[in-house]
C-alpha positions in Angstrom: -36.6 5.6 16.4 -37.0 9.2 17.5 -37.1 12.0 14.9 -33.6 13.2 14.0 -31.9 10.5 16.1 -28.6 9.4 14.7 -28.6 5.8 13.6 -26.0 3.6 12.0 -26.2 0.9 9.2 -26.7 -2.5 10.6 -24.7 -4.2 7.8 -21.4 -4.0 9.7 -22.9 -5.7 12.8 -24.4 -8.3 10.5 -20.9 -9.2 9.4 -19.6 -9.4 12.9 -22.5 -11.6 14.2 -22.4 -13.8 11.2 -18.8 -14.4 11.9 -19.4 -15.0 15.6 -22.3 -17.3 14.9 -20.2 -19.4 12.6 -18.0 -20.0 15.7 -20.9 -21.1 17.9 -22.1 -17.9 19.5 -26.0 -17.6 20.0 -26.6 -14.3 18.2 -30.3 -14.5 18.6 -29.8 -13.9 22.3 -27.8 -10.8 21.5 -30.5 -9.4 19.2 -33.2 -10.1 21.7 -31.4 -8.3 24.5 -31.0 -5.2 22.2 -34.6 -5.4 21.0 -33.5 -5.9 17.4 -35.7 -8.2 15.4 -33.3 -9.0 12.7 -30.1 -7.7 11.0 -30.9 -9.4 7.7 -32.6 -6.5 6.0 -29.9 -4.4 4.3 -31.8 -1.2 5.1 -31.9 -1.9 8.9 -30.4 0.9 11.0 -29.5 0.8 14.7 -29.9 3.5 17.3 -27.0 4.4 19.6 -28.9 2.6 22.4 -29.3 -0.5 20.3 -25.6 -0.5 19.4 -24.7 -0.2 23.1 -27.0 -3.1 24.0 -25.7 -5.3 21.1 -22.0 -4.8 22.1 -22.7 -5.2 25.9 -24.6 -8.5 25.4 -22.1 -9.8 22.8 -19.2 -9.1 25.2 -21.0 -10.8 28.0 -21.8 -13.9 26.0 -18.5 -14.3 24.4 -16.2 -12.9 27.2 -14.3 -11.2 24.4 -13.2 -7.5 24.5 -11.7 -7.5 21.0 -14.9 -7.3 19.0 -13.9 -4.0 17.5 -10.7 -5.4 16.3 -12.5 -8.5 14.9 -15.0 -6.5 13.0 -12.3 -4.2 11.6 -10.6 -7.3 10.0 -13.9 -8.4 8.4 -14.7 -5.1 6.7 -13.8 -4.9 3.0 -14.3 -2.3 0.3 -17.5 -4.0 -0.8 -18.9 -3.8 2.7 -20.0 -0.3 2.2 -23.0 -0.7 -0.1 -23.1 1.8 -3.0 -20.2 3.7 -1.6 -18.1 0.5 -1.7 -18.8 0.3 -5.4 -17.5 3.8 -5.8 -14.4 2.8 -3.9 -13.8 -0.1 -6.1 -14.2 2.1 -9.2 -11.9 4.9 -8.0 -8.6 5.5 -9.9 -6.3 5.9 -6.9 -6.1 5.3 -3.1 -6.1 9.1 -2.7 -9.5 9.3 -4.5 -10.9 6.5 -2.3 -9.9 8.3 0.9 -11.4 11.5 -0.4 -14.7 9.7 -1.2 -14.7 8.2 2.2 -14.2 11.6 3.8 -16.9 13.2 1.7 -19.5 10.5 2.3 -18.5 9.2 5.6 -22.0 9.7 7.1 -23.2 6.9 4.8 -20.9 4.5 6.6 -20.8 5.7 10.2 -22.7 8.9 11.2 -21.4 8.6 14.8 -18.0 9.8 13.5 -16.5 12.2 11.0 -13.5 11.5 8.8 -11.1 14.3 8.0 -8.4 13.7 5.4 -5.3 15.9 5.4 -2.7 15.4 2.8 0.8 16.9 3.2 4.0 16.6 1.1 5.5 14.0 3.4 2.5 12.4 5.1 -1.2 11.9 4.9 -3.5 12.0 8.0 -6.9 10.4 8.5 -8.7 11.8 11.6 -11.8 10.1 13.0 -13.7 12.0 15.5 -17.0 11.3 17.3 -20.0 13.6 16.8 -21.8 12.3 19.9 -20.7 11.3 23.4 -20.3 7.5 23.5 -19.9 5.2 26.5 -16.2 4.3 27.0 -16.6 0.7 25.9 -18.5 1.7 22.7 -16.0 4.4 22.0 -13.1 1.9 22.4 -14.9 -0.6 20.1 -15.3 2.0 17.4 -11.7 3.3 17.7 -10.3 -0.3 17.2 -12.8 -1.1 14.4 -12.0 2.1 12.5 -8.3 1.8 12.7 -8.2 -2.0 11.9 -10.7 -1.7 9.0 -8.6 1.1 7.5 -5.5 -1.1 7.8 -7.2 -4.1 6.2 -8.6 -2.0 3.3 -5.4 0.0 2.5 -3.3 -3.2 2.5 -5.8 -4.8 0.2 -5.8 -1.8 -2.1 -2.0 -1.6 -2.2 -1.5 -5.4 -2.3 0.5 -5.1 0.9 2.9 -2.5 -0.5 1.9 0.4 1.9 5.0 1.3 3.9 4.8 1.0 7.8 2.7 3.7 9.3 1.5 5.0 12.7 -2.0 4.8 14.3 -2.7 6.8 17.4 -5.5 5.7 19.7 -7.2 7.8 22.5 -7.8 4.8 24.6 -5.6 2.7 26.9 -3.8 -0.3 25.4 -6.3 -3.2 25.3 -5.8 -6.6 26.9 -5.6 -8.1 23.5 -2.7 -5.8 22.4 -0.8 -8.9 21.1 -3.4 -9.2 18.3 -2.0 -6.0 16.7 1.0 -8.1 15.6 -1.4 -9.5 13.0 -1.5 -6.1 11.3 1.8 -6.0 9.5 2.9 -2.4 8.9 0.8 -0.8 11.6 2.6 0.8 14.5 -0.1 1.3 17.1 0.2 3.9 19.8 -2.2 3.8 22.7 -3.0 6.0 25.7 -3.1 9.5 24.3 -6.4 10.4 26.0 -6.0 14.0 25.1 -6.9 13.1 21.5 -10.6 13.2 20.7 -10.4 10.4 18.1 -8.3 8.1 16.1 -5.4 9.5 14.0 -3.7 7.5 11.3 -0.6 8.9 9.6 0.6 7.2 6.4 3.4 7.6 3.9 1.8 9.2 0.7 3.9 7.2 -1.7 1.0 4.8 -2.7 -1.7 7.5 -2.8 -1.5 8.2 -6.5 -0.6 4.8 -7.9 -3.3 3.9 -10.5 -5.6 1.1 -9.5 -6.4 -1.8 -11.8 -10.2 -1.6 -11.2 -10.4 2.2 -11.8 -13.5 3.0 -13.9 -14.4 6.7 -14.1 -17.8 6.1 -15.7 -18.9 3.6 -13.0 -17.4 5.9 -10.4 -19.6 8.8 -11.6 -22.7 6.7 -11.4 -21.9 5.4 -7.9 -21.1 8.9 -6.6 -24.3 10.3 -8.0 -26.2 7.8 -6.0 -24.1 8.6 -2.9 -25.0 12.3 -3.3 -28.7 11.4 -3.5 -28.4 9.3 -0.3 -26.6 12.2 1.5 -29.3 14.6 0.4 -32.1 12.1 1.4 -30.6 11.5 4.9 -30.3 15.3 5.5 -33.9 15.9 4.3 -35.2 13.1 6.5 -33.2 14.4 9.5 -32.3 17.8 10.8 -30.4 20.2 8.6 -29.0 22.1 11.6 -27.8 18.9 13.2 -26.1 17.8 9.9 -24.3 21.1 9.5 -23.3 21.1 13.2 -21.9 17.6 12.7 -19.9 18.6 9.7 -18.5 21.7 11.4 -17.5 19.8 14.5 -15.7 17.3 12.3 -13.4 20.0 10.8 -10.0 19.7 12.3 -7.7 22.3 10.8 -10.2 24.5 8.9 -13.8 25.7 9.1 -15.9 24.4 6.1 -17.7 27.1 4.2 -21.4 27.1 3.2 -20.4 26.4 -0.4 -18.3 23.4 0.6 -21.0 21.8 2.7 -23.6 22.4 0.0 -21.4 20.7 -2.5 -21.3 17.6 -0.4 -25.1 17.4 -0.7 -25.1 18.3 -4.3 -27.2 21.4 -3.8 -26.6 25.1 -4.0 -25.4 27.1 -1.0 -28.6 29.2 -1.3 -30.7 26.1 -1.0 -28.8 24.9 2.1 -29.1 28.3 3.7 -32.8 28.3 3.0 -33.2 25.0 4.7 -31.4 26.3 7.8 -33.5 29.5 7.8 -36.6 27.4 8.0 -35.2 26.0 11.2 -34.6 29.5 12.5 -30.9 29.9 12.2 -28.3 31.0 9.6 -25.1 29.2 8.6 -23.0 32.1 10.0 -24.6 31.7 13.4 -24.0 27.9 13.3 -20.4 28.4 12.2 -19.6 31.0 14.9 -21.3 28.9 17.6 -19.5 25.6 16.7 -16.2 27.4 16.3 -16.7 29.0 19.8 -17.7 25.6 21.2 -14.5 24.0 19.9 -12.4 26.9 21.2 -13.8 26.4 24.7 -13.1 22.7 24.5 -9.5 23.2 23.3 -8.8 25.9 25.9 -9.8 23.6 28.7 -6.6 21.6 27.8 -3.7 23.7 29.1 -1.3 21.6 27.1 -2.5 23.0 23.8 -1.0 26.4 22.9 -3.4 29.2 22.1 -1.6 29.9 18.9 -2.2 26.2 17.9 -5.9 26.5 18.8 -6.2 29.6 16.6 -4.7 27.7 13.7 -6.9 24.6 14.2 -10.0 26.8 14.2 -9.0 28.4 10.9 -7.9 31.8 12.1 -5.2 33.6 10.2 -3.5 34.8 13.4 -3.9 34.8 17.2 -5.1 38.4 17.3 -8.1 37.6 15.2 -8.9 34.6 17.3 -8.6 36.6 20.5 -10.9 39.4 19.3 -13.5 37.0 18.0 -13.5 35.0 21.3 -13.7 38.0 23.5 -16.7 39.4 21.5 -18.6 36.2 22.1 -17.5 35.4 25.7 -16.5 38.7 27.2 -12.9 37.5 28.0 -9.8 36.7 26.0 -8.8 33.1 25.4 -5.9 33.6 27.9 -8.3 34.9 30.5 -10.8 32.1 29.9 -8.1 29.5 30.3 -6.7 31.2 33.5 -10.1 31.3 35.2 -11.3 27.9 34.1 -11.0 25.1 36.7 -12.8 21.7 36.6 -16.4 22.0 37.8 -16.1 25.7 38.8 -16.6 29.0 37.1 -15.6 32.3 38.8 -18.2 35.0 39.2 -19.0 36.7 35.9 -17.6 33.8 33.8 -19.9 31.0 32.6 -18.7 27.4 32.8 -17.4 26.1 29.5 -20.6 24.1 29.0 -22.7 27.2 29.5 -20.7 29.5 27.2 -22.7 30.9 24.2 -22.8 28.3 21.3 
């Protein structure tokens, strides 16, 4: 595995292949094709290339394209190692989702989870932090949504009211399987979305859970903080901060907020970034500008909406900040931008300062 390469826990794929093997699929052939010796070690992690190979070979051998759906149904609260223990000890569903959002990297560092709670609805937003092949992206979209459904229904004992799940992929050939998920209203085909969006009724979020144990929760969460800290130290601090900033949907996380996730001071986090030759402010401005360019490329998204999603208080502030970095206003950038072409004097979106 290359230094700083994003890898995922193998334990979820172990569940899938154990399930498939029990139905006669030769999983050793799949592991061999992906150059994975074994999935039995709970500490095993898989690179993105290995995940792609595993899924490609499993699909070829089984002829099935519903493996993401299948894995989603297998995942339970206790599938998530120490974080799963924290989930089981949490006092409410709201607390569980907040824990998942805070420590999502321990489950799936290829995606971020953003939790937004409103008076009449709660949203879970899953967004990729790396570019994934279409078939792998589709696998994860289905796995994420189906696993959320399975776990929420288990937590609420099936009392969660019907809700909506929005997928940025075409309707799959096994669409009929979604009838198995009582309460979910799936919506496919919104390719403008960058990830999976789940909107639920908040009525069950604060109902006390029978297994709630605050002392056990504190112990489990302390271990989660240590693991987050350890992963960040082993990897790249800049990469981690960029991932967290890219995962913010309707706000821009502050240095203090990101440091709190790692259970360190903001000064310590800033010092780690400085050792890699950059400041948090530079990263924050760069990612915000990167997101602005991506959003402006979609003419269907209003500039006022983009300003709000990036955390600006008004459109004027957004316009001034964008022009300072790019030399043009958001409106001018959008007017001049065409696929694969950048007019003289205006860099292509992929070449804009970051």
